[in-house]
N, C-alpha and C positions, 0 to 999 in steps of 0.2 A: 794361187800363190806359187811363185816360182821357187826353185831350189835355193837360189841366191837369197831371196827374201827370207825363206825359212832359216837358212844358215845364219843370216845376219841377225834375225830375231833371237835365235838360240844363243848366239855369241853375246848379244847384248844382255840376255838374261843371266848368262854365266858370269859376265863382268859385274853385273849388279849383285849377284849372290856373293862373289868374291869380295866386293867392296863392303857388303854387309858383314861378312865374316871378319874382315880386317877391323871394322869398327867395334864389333863385339870383343875381339881379342884385345883391342886397345882399352876398352872399358874394363875388361877383366884384369888387365895389367894395372890400371889405375886403382881398381878396388883392392887388389892385392897389396899395392904400395900403401894405400891408406890403412889397411889392416896391419901392415908391418909397422907403420908409424904409431898407430894406436897401441900396439903391443909394446913398443919401445917406451911410450909415455907411461903405460901401466907399470912397466918394469922400473922406471925412474921413480914413480910415486911409491912403489913398494919399498924401494931402497930408502927413500926419504922417511917413510913410516918406520922402517926398521931402525934407522939411525936415531929418530926421535925416541923410539921405545928404549933403545940402548942408553941414550942420554938420561931419560927419566929413571931407568933402573939405577944408573950411576948416582943420580941425585938421591934416590931413596936409600941406597946403600950408604952414602955419605951421611945422610941424616940419621940412619940407624946406628952408624958408628959413633956419631956425636952423642946420641942418646945413651948408648952403652957406656961411653966414657963418663957421661954425667951420672948415670946410675952407679957405676963403680965408685966414683969419687964420693957420692952421697953415702953409699954403704960403708966406705972406709971411714968417713967422718962419724957416722952413727956408731960404728964399732969402737972407734977411738973414744968417743964421748961415753959410751957404755963402760969401756974398760977403765977409764980414769974418773968417772963419776962415782964408781962403786966404792 
């Protein structure tokens, strides 16, 4: 095998390795992009869950407030009835 043949073979192998490296780098870039998109989706889902939890707590507090008002009115009527039935 002549020097030119050997040099050509070595150059071809180097180009092949470079091409493989470029493909791997491209794949890593795509995977990183996918992970970034997944992280963004998880962030959006967490925000939605937080918003839903806040709304539910608001509903619970509103219901408790109504219950407290109803209890207070009932207590006032009971006291009034006790005071004037005696």
